[in-house]
GUZATOR-950026 format. One line per field, with one value per residue (C-alpha): chain; residue number from 1; x, y, z. Coordinates in steps of 0.1 Angstrom, whole numbers. Each point is the difference from the previous one (the first is absolute). Example, Ala and Ser with C-alpha at 12.3 -4.5 7.8 and 13.67 -1.06 7.14 Angstrom:
2
cadena = [A_A] .
num = [1_2] .
px = [123_14] .
py = [-45_34] .
pz = [78_-7] .
//
This chain:
571
cadena = [A_A_A_A_A_A_A_A_A_A_A_A_A_A_A_A_A_A_A_A_A_A_A_A_A_A_A_A_A_A_A_A_A_A_A_A_A_A_A_A_A_A_A_A_A_A_A_A_A_A_A_A_A_A_A_A_A_A_A_A_A_A_A_A_A_A_A_A_A_A_A_A_A_A_A_A_A_A_A_A_A_A_A_A_A_A_A_A_A_A_A_A_A_A_A_A_A_A_A_A_A_A_A_A_A_A_A_A_A_A_A_A_A_A_A_A_A_A_A_A_A_A_A_A_A_A_A_A_A_A_A_A_A_A_A_A_A_A_A_A_A_A_A_A_A_A_A_A_A_A_A_A_A_A_A_A_A_A_A_A_A_A_A_A_A_A_A_A_A_A_A_A_A_A_A_A_A_A_A_A_A_A_A_A_A_A_A_A_A_A_A_A_A_A_A_A_A_A_A_A_A_A_A_A_A_A_A_A_A_A_A_A_A_A_A_A_A_A_A_A_A_A_A_A_A_A_A_A_A_A_A_A_A_A_A_A_A_A_A_A_A_A_A_A_A_A_A_A_A_A_A_A_A_A_A_A_A_A_A_A_A_A_A_A_A_A_A_A_A_A_A_A_A_A_A_A_A_A_A_A_A_A_A_A_A_A_A_A_A_A_A_A_A_A_A_A_A_A_A_A_A_A_A_A_A_A_A_A_A_A_A_A_A_A_A_A_A_A_A_A_A_A_A_A_A_A_A_A_A_A_A_A_A_A_A_A_A_A_A_A_A_A_A_A_A_A_A_A_A_A_A_A_A_A_A_A_A_A_A_A_A_A_A_A_A_A_A_A_A_A_A_A_A_A_A_A_A_A_A_A_A_A_A_A_A_A_A_A_A_A_A_A_A_A_A_A_A_A_A_A_A_A_A_A_A_A_A_A_A_A_A_A_A_A_A_A_A_A_A_A_A_A_A_A_A_A_A_A_A_A_A_A_A_A_A_A_A_A_A_A_A_A_A_A_A_A_A_A_A_A_A_A_A_A_A_A_A_A_A_A_A_A_A_A_A_A_A_A_A_A_A_A_A_A_A_A_A_A_A_A_A_A_A_A_A_A_A_A_A_A_A_A_A_A_A_A_A_A_A_A_A_A_A_A_A_A_A_A_A_A_A_A_A_A_A_A_A_A_A_A_A_A_A_A_A_A_A_A_A_A_A_A_A_A_A_A_A_A_A_A_A_A_A_A_A_A_A_A_A_A_A_A_A_A_A_A_A_A_A_A_A_A_A_A_A_A_A_A_A_A_A] .
num = [1_2_3_4_5_6_7_8_9_10_11_12_13_14_15_16_17_18_19_20_21_22_23_24_25_26_27_28_29_30_31_32_33_34_35_36_37_38_39_40_41_42_43_44_45_46_47_48_49_50_51_52_53_54_55_56_57_58_59_60_61_62_63_64_65_66_67_68_69_70_71_72_73_74_75_76_77_78_79_80_81_82_83_84_85_86_87_88_89_90_91_92_93_94_95_96_97_98_99_100_101_102_103_104_105_106_107_108_109_110_111_112_113_114_115_116_117_118_119_120_121_122_123_124_125_126_127_128_129_130_131_132_133_134_135_136_137_138_139_140_141_142_143_144_145_146_147_148_149_150_151_152_153_154_155_156_157_158_159_160_161_162_163_164_165_166_167_168_169_170_171_172_173_174_175_176_177_178_179_180_181_182_183_184_185_186_187_188_189_190_191_192_193_194_195_196_197_198_199_200_201_202_203_204_205_206_207_208_209_210_211_212_213_214_215_216_217_218_219_220_221_222_223_224_225_226_227_228_229_230_231_232_233_234_235_236_237_238_239_240_241_242_243_244_245_246_247_248_249_250_251_252_253_254_255_256_257_258_259_260_261_262_263_264_265_266_267_268_269_270_271_272_273_274_275_276_277_278_279_280_281_282_283_284_285_286_287_288_289_290_291_292_293_294_295_296_297_298_299_300_301_302_303_304_305_306_307_308_309_310_311_312_313_314_315_316_317_318_319_320_321_322_323_324_325_326_327_328_329_330_331_332_333_334_335_336_337_338_339_340_341_342_343_344_345_346_347_348_349_350_351_352_353_354_355_356_357_358_359_360_361_362_363_364_365_366_367_368_369_370_371_372_373_374_375_376_377_378_379_380_381_382_383_384_385_386_387_388_389_390_391_392_393_394_395_396_397_398_399_400_401_402_403_404_405_406_407_408_409_410_411_412_413_414_415_416_417_418_419_420_421_422_423_424_425_426_427_428_429_430_431_432_433_434_435_436_437_438_439_440_441_442_443_444_445_446_447_448_449_450_451_452_453_454_455_456_457_458_459_460_461_462_463_464_465_466_467_468_469_470_471_472_473_474_475_476_477_478_479_480_481_482_483_484_485_486_487_488_489_490_491_492_493_494_495_496_497_498_499_500_501_502_503_504_505_506_507_508_509_510_511_512_513_514_515_516_517_518_519_520_521_522_523_524_525_526_527_528_529_530_531_532_533_534_535_536_537_538_539_540_541_542_543_544_545_546_547_548_549_550_551_552_553_554_555_556_557_558_559_560_561_562_563_564_565_566_567_568_569_570_571] .
px = [-128_4_-37_-11_22_-15_-35_8_14_-32_-22_19_-1_-37_-5_16_-20_-33_0_-36_-2_35_-3_-29_23_29_-1_-5_34_18_-19_10_37_-2_-16_27_27_-15_-1_37_8_-20_19_35_22_18_38_11_-4_3_2_-31_-22_-9_-37_7_20_-16_24_-4_17_30_24_-20_-7_-36_-20_1_-30_-36_-8_28_-7_-37_12_22_-30_6_-32_-20_-31_16_-34_-11_31_-8_-37_10_12_29_-4_0_31_18_-10_14_33_2_-7_27_26_15_28_14_23_20_23_-15_-24_-28_-34_-18_-35_7_17_-29_-25_15_-18_-34_-7_-32_3_7_-7_36_6_21_29_20_36_19_37_16_32_20_35_14_32_-6_-38_-20_-32_-24_16_-9_-36_-3_16_-17_-31_-12_-37_6_12_-28_-26_17_-2_-38_-4_23_-16_-34_13_10_-27_24_-13_34_34_34_26_34_25_37_13_24_-29_-10_-15_-18_-19_-7_-19_0_13_24_24_37_6_-21_20_32_-13_-9_36_15_-25_-10_-35_-14_-34_10_12_22_16_32_32_14_32_-19_-21_32_15_-31_0_36_-8_-32_0_16_-30_-27_13_-32_-14_-28_-28_10_6_18_-13_14_-13_31_31_13_-8_15_36_3_-37_5_9_-33_-19_15_-3_-30_-28_-29_7_-17_21_15_38_20_32_26_-19_-33_-16_-27_-1_-31_2_-33_-6_-16_-7_2_-16_-21_-15_-13_-18_-14_-12_-17_-17_-12_-14_-18_20_11_-13_-36_-20_30_-8_-37_2_-12_34_21_37_28_37_28_37_26_37_27_34_22_5_4_-13_-34_-5_-8_-38_0_28_-20_-30_20_13_-35_-11_28_23_35_0_8_-16_-25_0_-26_-26_-21_0_-12_-32_-9_18_15_-2_-14_-8_-24_-1_24_13_34_3_26_-7_1_-22_-27_3_-7_-32_-24_14_-5_-36_-8_17_-5_22_2_15_27_6_6_35_29_3_-23_5_20_-27_-6_20_29_20_37_28_32_31_38_22_-26_-2_-34_-11_-38_-32_-23_-32_4_-16_9_23_18_36_25_22_-29_-11_35_6_-34_-6_34_20_20_30_27_26_-23_-15_34_12_-26_13_-32_-34_-18_-35_-24_16_30_-12_-2_30_21_-1_28_-2_-4_-33_-11_1_-33_-16_-35_-11_-26_-2_4_27_22_-4_11_31_6_-10_-33_-22_-3_-10_12_28_26_35_24_38_25_35_14_-18_19_-28_15_0_-36_-13_20_-17_-34_9_11_-33_-19_23_-9_-37_-4_-22_21_-29_11_34_7_-6_17_31_1_-3_26_24_-9_8_34_8_-12_22_30_-10_0_37_7_13_-17_4_-18_-16_-17_-21_-17_-2_-19_-23_-8_-4_-26_-19_-1_-16_-24_-34_10_-13_-34_-1_17_27_24_-9_5_35_9_-12_24_29_-13_-4_36_15_-22_9_32_21_29_1_2_27_20_-2_13_28_11_1_22_24_6_-1_15_-25_-18_-32_-22_-7_-37_-14_-31_-23] .
py = [499_-3_9_-27_-26_10_-3_-34_-12_12_-17_-33_4_7_-30_-22_15_5_-22_3_38_7_-22_22_30_-17_0_-35_2_8_-27_-26_11_-3_-34_-12_13_-19_-32_4_4_-31_-19_14_-7_-33_3_-35_-30_-37_-27_-15_-20_-35_7_26_-23_-8_-29_-24_-30_18_-27_-30_-12_-7_-18_20_-18_12_-16_18_33_-1_-5_31_21_0_-1_14_18_4_-3_32_18_-9_10_34_7_17_35_-12_-21_28_25_-22_-5_38_7_-25_20_-32_6_-27_-24_-9_29_30_9_13_5_-33_13_25_-27_-25_28_6_-33_14_17_-6_-35_-3_-37_-12_-22_14_-19_1_-11_-8_6_-28_2_8_4_30_-12_0_-3_-31_13_-10_-35_-4_10_-25_-28_4_22_-7_4_37_6_-20_18_33_-7_-4_32_21_-14_10_35_5_-21_-27_-36_-17_3_-13_-6_3_-19_1_-30_-11_-1_-35_-12_32_-3_-36_-30_-22_-35_-10_-29_3_-10_29_24_-15_3_36_8_-22_12_-36_-14_-34_-16_-24_5_-29_0_21_-15_15_11_19_18_10_15_20_13_11_18_18_1_35_16_-13_5_9_-25_-23_-18_-35_-31_-31_-34_-34_-35_-16_20_32_34_8_10_38_4_34_13_-15_17_33_-6_-16_13_-19_-36_-34_-27_-34_3_-32_-8_-27_-23_8_15_26_34_22_38_14_37_25_27_37_30_-17_-22_31_10_-35_0_34_-13_-32_20_24_30_8_-9_2_19_6_-3_0_36_-4_13_-23_1_-23_-2_-14_-6_8_-7_22_-11_18_33_29_25_-17_15_32_1_4_-26_-23_5_-7_-32_-10_3_-23_27_11_17_35_31_19_38_18_13_-19_-12_-35_14_8_-27_-28_-38_-10_36_3_23_-15_9_-15_-2_-14_-31_18_28_-24_-23_28_12_-25_10_37_-6_-21_22_33_24_22_-29_-5_38_1_-16_21_36_20_-11_-30_-21_-36_-30_-12_-32_7_-24_4_-17_5_5_-5_-26_-14_8_-1_11_19_20_34_34_24_28_-22_13_-20_-6_-13_-23_-15_-3_-12_-26_-9_-2_31_5_-26_14_27_32_17_-26_11_14_6_-13_-5_7_-12_-26_1_28_26_22_-11_22_2_-6_38_0_-34_12_19_-7_-15_-28_16_16_36_-2_-21_24_27_-22_-2_-36_-19_-25_-21_-36_6_-26_12_-11_6_4_1_15_-32_7_11_25_8_-37_-4_28_-13_-34_17_19_-32_-16_29_-2_-37_5_30_-9_22_19_35_13_19_-32_-24_20_21_-28_-20_30_4_-37_3_31_-14_-30_23_20_-33_-5_38_0_34_37_22_19_-32_2_31_-17_-31_24_19_-33_-12_32_-5_-34_10_11_-6_-36_-16_-17_5_-26_27_20_-32_-4_37_6_-24_17_34_-11_-13_32_22_-16_-21_22_1_-38_1_26_-19_-32_19_16_-34_-15_28_-3_-36_7_28_29_5_14_-29_-7_0_-2_21_-1] .
pz = [200_37_5_-24_17_34_-15_-14_34_17_-25_5_37_0_-23_26_29_-16_-30_-12_3_-12_-31_-11_0_-18_-38_-15_-18_33_18_-26_3_37_-1_-24_23_29_-20_-9_37_8_-28_0_-30_2_4_8_-22_7_13_-16_24_-10_-2_-27_-22_-34_-9_29_-16_-14_14_-10_35_-7_-27_-33_-15_-2_33_18_-18_11_36_-3_-13_-38_-21_29_-13_-34_-16_20_-13_-36_3_13_-34_-19_14_36_-4_-18_26_28_-18_-6_36_11_-19_-13_-25_-23_18_-31_1_-17_28_-22_18_-4_2_-28_-22_4_-7_-34_-11_8_-33_-20_-15_-37_-1_6_31_28_16_32_-3_32_-2_18_-21_31_-15_19_19_37_-3_10_16_-27_0_37_-7_-28_20_33_-5_-36_8_10_-36_-16_21_-7_-37_3_21_-22_-32_13_7_-36_-17_-11_-4_-2_16_-13_27_-18_21_-4_-18_28_25_-10_32_6_-33_-7_14_-31_7_-28_-4_6_-36_-13_21_-15_-35_6_7_-28_-26_-9_-1_7_2_27_35_10_34_3_12_33_-17_-27_26_18_-31_-7_36_-3_-32_10_38_1_-18_24_35_18_24_-10_17_-13_20_-13_9_-8_4_14_-8_15_-17_-34_1_0_4_16_-35_-12_27_-11_-37_-14_22_-15_-8_2_-17_5_2_-5_17_-4_23_-17_31_-9_15_-2_2_13_-3_23_-26_5_-18_-27_27_17_-32_-5_36_-6_-31_17_29_-24_12_-35_-34_-9_26_22_37_-10_-10_-36_-11_-23_5_-12_11_-22_8_-26_4_-13_-13_25_-17_24_-26_2_34_-20_-5_-38_-5_22_-22_-31_15_11_-36_-11_-14_10_34_-11_15_-21_-6_21_-8_-6_36_10_14_-36_-20_21_-3_-34_-7_29_31_25_35_10_38_24_20_34_-13_-11_31_25_-18_19_34_-9_-10_32_25_-18_-18_30_20_-26_-2_38_-5_-13_-9_-23_-36_13_17_8_8_-22_-6_5_-11_21_-13_-2_30_28_26_-9_-36_-3_-17_24_-2_18_1_-27_11_26_5_-20_30_21_-28_-3_37_10_-27_-15_32_-8_-23_2_23_14_-15_1_-25_-26_-33_-19_-10_-32_13_-28_-22_-22_-22_28_9_30_31_25_38_7_-19_13_36_-2_-34_-1_-22_-22_-35_10_26_-22_-29_24_7_-38_-2_-4_18_-31_10_36_-4_25_-9_29_-6_29_-1_-15_-32_-31_-9_-34_-9_13_-22_-30_5_-1_-32_-16_9_-17_-31_-3_5_-24_-30_-22_-14_11_-10_33_19_-24_-5_31_25_-19_4_37_5_-16_20_33_-2_-7_31_19_-9_4_-36_-8_4_25_-29_-11_32_-14_-34_13_19_-32_-18_25_-4_-37_5_27_-14_-36_-4_-7_34_33_-4_-11_32_21_-14_4_35_18_-17_10_36_0_-14_22_33_-6_-24_25_0_-38_0_26_-21_-30_20_14_-34_-14_29_-10_-38_-21_0_-33_-13_-7_-37_-7_-35_1_-30] .
//
């Protein structure tokens, strides 16, 4: 063995001193191994991640500081040489996406190139569809909303590129019902909006009295609290009373509004997402002969009705078809039988929106960010007990602590005041500060930490948080949003909700902590969709890391009240 090692050293030494002669003596296999080792030394494995430089950001108008229309998008590089990308064909686009290592940004993290490739089967005559899941209902998550608000052309162009990759000629963007301004640019009269809420109908549109408008705003303003690009103008009188509510509510109006002194106020709209589609059609970027490539592609916007369950891809498809939004049994998968019984791929907004940048800059460029199997840039939402909540694009695998301190101003009261973090939206298990110290924000490292990246919606909780109550509130949300189709979810989440609120009071027994853990395990993995898992995981994270807090709450309760074994009727 020692002799062979010595011979190898001599061969390598001679290769360095007399490369031409020595390489003739070295076997091709050994030479290849040596060459590979040299390349690895030239490009050492990356060990630090973030911060992302400005020139590497894909979403350059995330905060709406620039023009979101086609003119502004062209200045920022959108639609640049899109025709060339389309003409390179399906295989080239798919290969670049696969090389990039892009994984789904909606939560599951499935390899995007592989998923899109499922659509490239021999055609049986049925049309193929791309469905963009913009039903962003996960509590704590608002990344897709920012794309649709401020960078809508990235999504429209992404639909075209992704559709070309899978041979689809139409895309449906399914937008959450509450995201009114993000989806619509239709100008309607105030009366029509009033009639929509009252269920009445009318063929006329007389002016609306100021007091009527105020009542409508009081009734509906809470549902549409996103900002709108509307300005209020008046001929002689000041702006409409409580017009701020109107700015937040109606979104797309153009109507005469009467007041007691008969002054007329006109609401003029600066529309949002549908306008981007209309602009793209008008410029020939989509539609017939999209971008002059000879490829026909249409984009449609569909609005949901606010059901969280419709974020699941098959429930979304059911809703898109006009049915109740309830998940389907799989198989068959959407790639075989999707929208209208045709092959369909359902993809997240962010996943689709980054496709053009990957094709322009190259899959290898995208893969240079983050760790292996966790590549690219990612939009992170940081909310909760931080000094400056924000949405930010960063490199995958950035340490959680650096992400919070660099972009969100740190934890309120300092890092030592941190209690725990929900790292990927409300359905991912909470992790305590001891784990947060060194965990990286990517799929694999968070799985190692017994949580998940999910949608990368970071919810920070400081030590003032009643963590039991926080998790109970999440379970209550999932109970409310369950479609009721699966018994483990329908009944199990209801029982978890009842038990969690008793844990909030402390009116329970220590043995029930094990009981709710077992209950969550009976729900997890036993339902058609992942909503049951999303309800079970927060409870599991609570029990795993904060069991002493639960036991302390129970102990305190029984000190104040006669000790008894809690009565629970189990079926």
